[in-house]
C-alpha positions in Angstrom: -32.8 3.2 -20.8 -29.2 4.4 -20.8 -30.1 7.2 -23.5 -32.6 8.6 -21.2 -30.0 8.6 -18.6 -27.5 10.3 -20.2 -29.8 12.9 -21.8 -31.4 13.6 -18.1 -27.6 14.3 -17.1 -27.0 16.6 -19.9 -30.2 18.6 -19.1 -28.9 19.3 -15.4 -28.9 22.9 -14.3 -25.3 23.1 -12.8 -25.9 26.6 -11.5 -28.8 25.5 -9.3 -26.7 22.4 -7.9 -23.7 24.8 -7.1 -25.8 27.4 -5.2 -27.4 24.5 -3.2 -24.1 23.0 -2.4 -22.5 26.3 -1.6 -25.5 27.2 0.7 -25.2 23.9 2.2 -21.6 24.1 2.8 -21.8 27.7 4.3 -24.5 26.3 6.6 -22.6 23.3 7.7 -19.3 25.6 8.3 -21.2 28.2 10.5 -23.0 25.4 12.4 -19.7 23.6 13.3 -17.9 27.2 13.6 -20.1 27.9 16.5 -19.3 24.5 18.4 -15.7 25.3 17.6 -15.3 29.1 18.0 -13.0 29.0 21.3 -10.2 27.1 19.8 -10.2 29.1 16.7 -10.4 32.2 18.7 -7.4 30.7 20.3 -5.5 30.3 17.4 -6.1 34.0 16.1 -5.3 35.6 19.3 -2.9 33.6 20.9 -1.4 31.3 18.2 -2.6 27.6 19.6 -2.4 25.1 16.8 -5.4 23.3 18.4 -7.4 25.9 16.7 -6.0 24.9 13.3 -7.2 21.4 13.8 -10.8 22.9 14.7 -10.7 25.0 11.5 -9.5 22.2 9.4 -12.2 19.9 10.8 -14.8 22.5 10.2 -14.0 23.0 6.6 -13.8 19.4 5.8 -17.3 18.8 7.3 -18.8 21.8 5.3 -17.1 20.2 2.1 -18.6 16.7 2.9 -22.0 18.5 3.3 -21.6 20.2 0.2 -20.9 17.3 -1.7 -23.6 15.2 -0.3 -26.1 18.0 -1.3 -24.8 18.1 -4.9 -25.0 14.1 -5.2 -28.9 14.7 -3.9 -29.3 17.2 -5.9 -28.2 15.4 -9.3 -29.8 12.4 -8.4 -33.4 14.0 -8.1 -32.9 16.1 -11.1 -32.1 12.9 -13.1 -34.8 10.7 -11.5 -37.2 13.7 -12.4 -36.2 14.0 -15.9 -36.3 10.3 -16.6 -39.8 10.0 -15.2 -41.1 13.0 -17.1 -39.5 11.7 -20.5 -41.1 8.2 -19.7 -44.9 9.9 -19.5 
């Protein structure tokens, strides 16, 4: 069983995983950015440090979303590959 898992991991399409994770990160970043636009604009134009906190939170949420997307894509790819090799 472990040889099937290692074989499935070796066959992962890293470019597909990276592109899906990047797209998810961009979507999450833009979605959160819309909710935190005012503090970020205050940071840019008046130097209010609250905007930096909002921008940091936005970036962290986007990174977490990208990581979850990558993990999901990897798990689905490995499971599909193992099922295909078992048949």
